[in-house]
N, C-alpha and C positions, 0 to 999 in steps of 0.2 A: 502494498500499499504505500503510496505518495505520500511523504511525515507533513508534505509545507497542502500537502488536500487532501485533509482525514477524508471529503466528500467524495472524492473522486470511484475510488471503489462502487460506489452505488450511478455514478451513473457511470458509470463504463456497459454495467452490468447490465443495465435502464436500455442500455442502447443495444448492446448482444441483445437484446433479444428478440428486438424487430426484428421482423424475415423479411417486406422488401419493401421493394423501393418508396410504397406509396406510403404506409407504415414509417419509414425513415424520415421520412417528410414528415410527416406525423412527429413524429417524434421530436424534429431540432426544430421545427416549427412552432411549437410550444413552448421550449426552453429559452430557443432566441427569440430576441426584436426584428422585425424584419433587416433592419441597418447589422445589427449583426448577425445576421445569418450570409444579408448580401461580403460583410470582412468575413466572414470565414470561407466563403468558394472561395474569390477571389485570391485568396492565400492559398486557398491548392493549387487555382492555377499559376499562381507565381511559385509555387514546387517545382509541376511539370512544366513551363517555363523553360524556367533559373534550370533544368537537369537535360534538358533540350539544346544548353547552350545557348540562346537568349539570353545579351547584353543586359545588365541590368536597369538601365538610364531607358533602353524603346520596356523593357514590363512598367517598368513605371510611367510611360507615356499611353501603351494599349492599354494599362488598367487602369485607370484613373489613380495613382498610389500613389505618394511620396517615397523618395528614393531612397530614404531609411525603413522602412517595408516590406523595402525589396531585400533592402544589405540585412536584414534582420530576417530576414526567408534565406538565404543564402549561409547566414553564418544558425540554423536553425540544422538547413541542412547535411551540414560539416560533422552536424554534432556540438558546437561550440556552447 
């Protein structure tokens, strides 16, 4: 269990109990605000584009996010 977030295990169990795409969308929509859902979706795209070798500035422009957000995603991928 993550000691920084004692509720993470329960969140993971909640999400793992979902068995289809519609159910996952409903679960995430119930947990997150519409803007949080957009931001999480963009973070996933940041990871995808970084893995594809797209330059960070180009990712920031394409997704309408700050370069710091893309850099944070890059560090997360590297495990920093």
